[in-house]
C-alpha positions in Angstrom: -36.8 -30.7 19.1 -36.0 -32.8 16.1 -37.6 -35.9 14.5 -34.8 -38.1 15.8 -35.1 -36.9 19.4 -38.9 -37.2 19.3 -38.7 -40.8 17.9 -36.0 -41.7 20.4 -38.2 -40.3 23.3 -41.2 -42.2 22.1 -39.3 -45.4 21.6 -37.8 -45.1 25.1 -41.2 -44.8 26.6 -42.5 -47.8 24.7 -39.4 -49.8 25.7 -39.8 -48.9 29.4 -43.4 -49.9 29.2 -42.6 -53.3 27.8 -39.6 -54.0 30.1 -41.2 -52.9 33.4 -44.7 -53.9 32.4 -46.1 -50.3 32.7 -49.1 -50.3 30.3 -49.8 -46.6 31.0 -46.6 -45.6 29.2 -47.6 -47.4 26.0 -50.1 -44.8 25.0 -47.8 -41.7 25.2 -45.0 -43.7 23.7 -47.0 -44.8 20.7 -48.6 -41.4 20.4 -45.2 -39.6 20.3 -44.0 -42.0 17.6 -47.1 -41.4 15.6 -46.8 -37.7 16.0 -43.2 -37.7 14.8 -44.1 -39.9 11.8 -47.0 -37.7 10.9 -45.1 -34.5 11.2 -42.2 -35.8 9.1 -44.5 -37.1 6.4 -46.5 -33.8 6.3 -43.5 -31.6 6.0 -41.8 -33.9 3.5 -44.8 -34.0 1.2 -45.3 -30.3 1.5 -41.7 -29.7 0.6 -41.9 -31.7 -2.6 -44.9 -29.6 -3.8 -43.5 -26.2 -2.7 -41.4 -23.9 -4.8 -39.9 -20.5 -3.9 -38.4 -18.0 -6.3 -37.2 -14.4 -6.0 -39.3 -12.0 -8.0 -37.4 -9.9 -10.5 -36.8 -6.5 -9.0 -35.1 -3.4 -10.3 -31.8 -4.0 -12.1 -30.1 -1.2 -10.2 -30.0 0.1 -6.7 -28.5 3.1 -5.0 -26.1 3.0 -2.0 -28.0 3.1 1.3 -31.4 3.5 -0.4 -34.2 0.9 0.1 -34.2 -1.9 -2.5 -37.4 -4.0 -2.7 -37.3 -7.8 -2.3 -40.2 -10.1 -3.2 -40.4 -13.9 -2.7 -43.1 -15.9 -4.5 -44.1 -19.2 -2.9 -46.0 -21.8 -4.9 -47.5 -24.9 -3.2 -49.7 -27.8 -4.1 -53.0 -29.0 -2.7 -51.4 -30.0 0.6 -51.4 -26.9 2.8 -48.0 -25.6 4.0 -47.6 -26.4 7.7 -45.5 -23.3 8.4 -42.1 -21.9 7.6 -39.8 -19.0 7.0 -37.8 -17.5 4.2 -34.0 -17.4 4.7 -31.9 -15.0 2.6 -28.4 -13.7 3.1 -29.6 -10.2 2.5 -32.2 -10.3 5.3 -31.2 -9.5 8.9 -33.9 -11.9 10.1 -35.9 -14.6 8.3 -39.4 -13.8 7.0 -42.0 -15.9 8.8 -44.6 -17.5 6.5 -48.0 -16.6 7.8 -50.8 -18.9 6.8 -51.2 -19.3 3.0 -49.1 -16.3 2.1 -47.8 -16.7 -1.4 -45.8 -13.4 -1.7 -43.5 -12.0 1.0 -41.9 -8.6 0.6 -39.0 -6.8 2.4 -36.6 -4.0 1.9 -32.8 -4.1 2.1 -30.0 -1.6 1.7 -26.6 -2.0 0.1 -23.8 -0.2 1.8 -21.3 -0.1 -1.1 -21.5 0.3 -4.8 -20.7 -2.4 -7.3 -22.2 -5.5 -8.8 -24.0 -7.7 -6.3 -25.1 -11.3 -6.9 -28.4 -12.2 -5.2 -28.2 -15.9 -4.1 -31.3 -18.0 -4.5 -33.5 -17.8 -1.4 -34.3 -20.8 0.9 -37.7 -21.7 2.3 -37.5 -23.7 5.5 -40.7 -25.6 6.2 -41.6 -27.0 9.6 -44.7 -28.4 11.4 -46.4 -26.3 14.1 -44.5 -28.1 16.9 -41.1 -27.7 15.2 -40.5 -31.4 15.1 -39.7 -31.9 11.4 -37.9 -29.4 9.1 -37.2 -29.4 5.4 -35.5 -26.8 3.2 -36.6 -25.8 -0.3 -34.0 -23.8 -2.2 -34.7 -21.5 -5.1 -33.0 -22.2 -8.5 -31.9 -18.8 -10.0 -29.5 -16.2 -9.1 -30.0 -12.5 -9.9 -27.6 -9.6 -10.3 -28.1 -6.0 -9.1 -25.8 -3.1 -9.9 -25.5 -0.8 -6.9 -24.9 2.8 -8.1 -23.0 5.4 -6.1 -25.2 7.9 -4.2 -24.9 11.6 -5.0 -24.8 14.6 -2.7 -25.2 18.3 -3.2 -22.2 20.5 -3.7 -21.7 22.9 -0.8 -19.5 25.9 -1.3 -17.3 27.2 1.5 -17.8 30.6 3.0 -15.2 32.1 0.8 -16.8 30.5 -2.3 -20.5 31.4 -1.9 -23.5 29.5 -0.7 -24.9 26.0 -1.3 -24.7 24.8 -4.8 -28.4 24.3 -4.9 -28.8 28.0 -4.8 -27.9 28.4 -8.5 -24.2 27.7 -9.0 -23.2 26.5 -12.4 -22.9 28.5 -15.5 -21.6 31.9 -14.3 -22.3 32.0 -10.6 -20.2 30.6 -7.9 -18.3 33.5 -6.4 -14.8 32.0 -7.0 -15.8 28.6 -5.7 -14.1 26.8 -8.6 -17.5 25.7 -10.0 -17.7 28.5 -12.5 -17.8 27.1 -16.0 -18.2 29.0 -19.3 -21.5 28.6 -21.0 -21.1 26.3 -24.0 -23.6 26.4 -26.9 -24.7 22.9 -27.7 -24.2 21.4 -31.2 -26.5 19.3 -33.4 -25.6 15.7 -33.3 -28.2 14.0 -35.5 -31.9 13.3 -35.0 -33.9 11.1 -32.7 -37.6 10.3 -32.2 -39.7 13.1 -30.8 -40.3 13.1 -27.1 -43.2 14.7 -25.2 -42.2 18.1 -23.7 -39.5 18.9 -26.4 -39.5 22.6 -27.3 -40.8 23.4 -30.7 -37.5 25.0 -31.6 -35.8 21.6 -31.5 -38.4 19.8 -33.8 -37.0 18.9 -37.2 -39.8 20.4 -39.2 -38.3 19.3 -42.5 -38.9 15.6 -41.6 -42.4 16.5 -40.6 -43.1 18.2 -43.9 -41.4 15.5 -46.0 -42.4 12.3 -44.3 -44.9 13.3 -41.7 -42.5 11.9 -39.0 -41.9 13.7 -35.8 -38.2 13.9 -35.1 -36.2 16.2 -32.8 -32.7 17.6 -33.0 -30.2 15.8 -30.8 -28.1 18.4 -29.1 -24.8 17.7 -27.4 -21.9 19.7 -26.1 -18.5 18.8 -27.4 -16.4 16.9 -24.8 -13.5 19.2 -25.5 -15.5 22.4 -24.8 -17.2 21.6 -21.6 -15.9 21.1 -18.0 -14.4 17.7 -17.4 -14.6 15.6 -14.3 -11.6 13.3 -14.3 -11.6 10.5 -11.8 -8.1 9.2 -10.9 -8.5 5.8 -9.3 -4.8 4.9 -9.3 -3.3 4.0 -6.0 -6.1 5.1 -3.7 -5.3 5.8 0.0 -8.0 3.3 1.0 -11.2 1.6 -0.2 -13.3 4.2 1.6 -11.3 7.0 0.0 -12.0 5.5 -3.4 -15.7 5.2 -2.7 -15.9 8.9 -1.6 -14.0 9.9 -4.7 -16.5 8.0 -6.9 -19.4 9.6 -5.1 -17.8 13.1 -5.5 -17.3 12.5 -9.2 -20.9 11.4 -9.7 -22.2 14.4 -7.7 -20.1 16.9 -9.6 -21.2 15.4 -13.0 -24.9 15.6 -11.9 -24.4 19.2 -10.7 -22.6 20.4 -13.8 -25.0 18.7 -16.1 -28.0 20.4 -14.5 -26.6 23.7 -13.5 -23.7 24.3 -15.9 -25.0 23.1 -19.2 -23.2 19.7 -19.3 -19.8 18.2 -18.7 -17.8 15.1 -19.5 -16.6 12.3 -17.4 -13.1 10.7 -17.9 -12.1 7.6 -16.0 -8.6 6.1 -15.6 -9.5 3.0 -17.7 -11.3 4.9 -20.5 -9.7 6.4 -23.6 -12.6 8.7 -24.4 -14.7 10.8 -22.0 -18.4 10.2 -21.5 -20.5 13.3 -22.3 -23.2 14.1 -19.8 -25.6 16.6 -21.4 -28.4 18.6 -19.7 -31.0 16.1 -21.1 -29.2 13.4 -18.9 -29.4 10.9 -21.8 -25.9 9.5 -21.0 -26.3 9.8 -17.2 -27.3 6.2 -16.6 -24.3 5.0 -18.6 -21.9 7.3 -16.7 -23.3 6.3 -13.3 -23.0 2.6 -14.2 -19.4 3.1 -15.2 -18.7 4.8 -11.9 -20.4 2.0 -10.0 -17.8 -0.4 -11.3 -14.6 1.7 -10.7 -11.8 -0.3 -9.2 -8.2 0.7 -8.3 -6.2 1.1 -11.5 -2.6 1.4 -12.4 -3.1 4.4 -14.8 -4.4 7.9 -14.4 -6.8 9.8 -16.8 -5.3 11.2 -19.9 -4.0 14.7 -19.1 -3.8 15.4 -22.8 -7.6 15.0 -23.1 -8.3 16.9 -19.9 -6.2 19.9 -21.0 -8.7 20.8 -23.7 -11.7 21.1 -21.3 -13.0 24.5 -20.3 -12.5 23.6 -16.6 -11.1 20.5 -15.0 -12.2 18.8 -11.7 -9.5 16.2 -11.0 -11.1 13.8 -8.4 -8.6 11.5 -6.7 -8.5 9.1 -3.9 -4.9 9.6 -3.0 -3.2 12.1 -0.8 -2.2 15.5 -2.1 1.4 14.6 -1.3 1.2 11.7 -3.9 -0.5 13.5 -6.8 0.9 12.4 -10.2 3.6 14.6 -11.8 1.4 14.9 -15.0 -0.8 17.3 -13.2 1.9 20.0 -13.3 0.8 20.7 -16.9 -2.7 21.5 -15.6 -1.7 23.9 -12.9 -3.9 27.0 -13.2 -7.2 28.6 -12.2 -9.2 26.3 -14.4 -8.1 23.1 -12.6 -9.6 22.1 -9.2 -8.4 19.1 -7.2 -11.1 17.2 -5.4 -9.8 14.9 -2.6 -11.3 13.0 0.3 -11.4 15.1 3.5 -8.1 14.9 5.4 -6.1 14.3 2.2 -6.1 17.8 0.8 -3.6 20.5 1.8 -5.0 23.7 0.3 -7.8 26.3 0.8 -11.1 24.4 0.5 -13.4 26.0 -2.1 -16.3 23.5 -1.8 -17.2 20.1 -0.3 -19.1 17.3 -1.9 -19.7 13.7 -0.8 -17.0 13.7 1.9 -14.5 15.3 -0.4 -13.0 18.8 -0.6 -12.4 20.9 -3.7 -9.0 22.8 -3.8 -7.8 25.0 -6.6 -4.7 23.5 -8.1 -3.0 27.0 -8.3 -3.7 27.7 -4.6 -2.4 24.4 -3.3 0.3 24.4 -0.6 3.5 22.8 -1.8 3.7 19.2 -1.0 5.3 18.5 2.4 8.5 16.5 2.4 8.5 13.1 4.0 9.9 13.2 7.4 13.1 11.4 8.0 12.7 8.1 9.8 
């Protein structure tokens, strides 16, 4: 029921009472008109004094993981009659209970990328639902949805689950074996709690009384490289799986293999991901924004890595010719399930790892 219908009904009763001389209808007719006017005035005044805003939440979220939402409601001296919060992210509106000033909920984002959170809307209404007014928030917010990561699972011929210690020297021929690389000193940074004493720069302590620690990195040319080829993906889902696989491999190699580097199609230089995970947020943010590209990662840079994990979202039949220069035991293709055509060494995030040297020759296209 709306204000117009209520007013129309009350006016009809009053008109009938006057035309047909039925005094008993005057009371309900006038009462309904007064009720409609009072409800409309109450809701309108409350809407003028009420404000709603979305509380600032985390700047990032992870695919399919809960992300908190909080809505703050401010009102004046006039009590809020009732209402609900409407937001595009919510499956159902949040009902306003009494004098609640903070409503919370959780949502999940199904796909990575930058998401714009539209201002929420508060719909006020009287207890009978006669009058309704909407109050809209004023500010948009942005959230960067990061790709989720998964454990690396080695096939029966390659060993056991990656969580069991694959990395530096283990792996049993799974393609995840990477030579151990000694880190290099790359300057100083402020001391952090938990840093081993061997990494403290004692000369700074003795000279200036300032606690500094050595910053250790592994050279991008002497660690395994994860190269993500986002050119001409087979589908949007295939590209998303390739991104998740690249993120999962970087995380695994950084923790278990002493570090790695990440090279994207659009980047000229790889991003080092060291065991201290200092650059990990930057690498993950870059992966979250990967879009189909026209170029492939630089094979020249990838050829200097100790091992190469070439992650692609295209079919094995459409791999770039530049990969012929990387053919060998040190290069592993990582393709979405169903797009590879070789002996699977490991699986990760819906993708399969296949040694480049063990791939079956590309099948020729069938004649039409």
